[in-house]
C-alpha angles and dihedrals in degrees: 000000000000091000091050092048092050092051089052090052093048093049091046094049090049092053091045091053091050091052092048091049091049091049091049091049092054091047090052090050091053093046097046099033088227124121093205119042102156129045092230091063094068114344096180094049092046090053090054091050091050091051091050091050091049090054092047092050092049091050091049091053092050090045092053089049092050095047093049090049092048091052089051092049092050090053091049093050093048090050093050091046086059090049090050091053090047090053090053090053091045093050091048090050089051092051091047091054093063096047112111091216091055109105098180118130108257089222090058091050090047091054090051091050091050090050090052089049089054090049092054092048090050091053090047088056094053114134136197118215089344096310121113112239104206104040101082114234092340094093103145135064091251093054094052096052111126114256108228088216096043133091092272094055093108089059097047095098091047096050114103103180145033098241122122094241122040137174109221137173119237129177112299117249133181088258092048109025093169093054089221121146137157119224128199117213099180132076139245097243123137120249108216132192130191108245091189137332092290107039144037138199138209107234105179137084111225129220096244090051093052107030103024132246123312101107108220092013107042113215097232091063092044091052091052090049090050090053089048092051094049093050095043101039137044119227090266091057097253122125116275119238131201090266095051108097124198119264117238088255092053092048090053090048093051091047090051093046095049089052088051089052089052091051092048089048090054092047090051092049090049092050092050090048090053090051089049091056090051089049090054090051091051091047091052091048090047090054089047092053092047091052092045092051090049089054094044091049090052091052091045091049092053091050100040112021122095120255094225097195094051094040092050090053092046091049091051090050091051091048091051090047090050093050091048092048092050090051091050090046092052090057093049092049091051094065113114134192090270090058089060094044095058 
């Protein structure tokens, strides 16, 4: 009789533990909102959920990369749009200066041209989140420091800042009576991002694409300085007055330089348009990743999220089973020696 009674207790306690575990599992599902909380519940299903989450996380990382790059590209395009408009104003000012009917003081025009040059250099030094946009891979102050053994070494003592483009004053010469020049301390390397695991994209506009060749002294800036010098100074290096007309040679030079400005303006517009097409590609890919993650999250939700209606019913069933088991257990526990002697 004792052996029989003990086996009943063991069986009862085992069933009671199972019911309590089932009840606890349903409570966890309701609290966490997750259908699977332990690998032993459904190892195959949990592996599928983990793979889905890995894909979603990868997409989110690429999406963050794309959106940051797109913000940078928008800033770059806005900046170069400003430069393009400035070049239009500068070219018109240059054409006005050679008109016979124009009575403006050449010194006044020269000041305006110098101001426009400063505006272009300021736009060329635009940064995004602390990184210069138009200096290749040299995006920080440290990376644009002048190398004492490099091509810009002669300008090291004249440099006053750590920006990629800088207007400096060198010794005046007959060819450059103002002594103005613009130096470029960056490089013309591509900055590349991974759009996804299979492809990449160049996201920067380079100096030689925007401001022409010339390496450390881009030709667009040098052309503007040449125009400035012709308007401000006479061939002998003295300041030009309202009564000092251009020589035939100077007129030809200005005509040539303003055409060069027009060509640089068109090259700049083309470069910005190319960047715009890249931006559109990244935007389309970004939308694609957002839609894919929405779909993956829906699949993951179906596989992993709690069905609250069903789980609530299951929890109620387990609670009822537990209450019934406890009642049965209380009756078993009440048996005494006399019950077994009947």
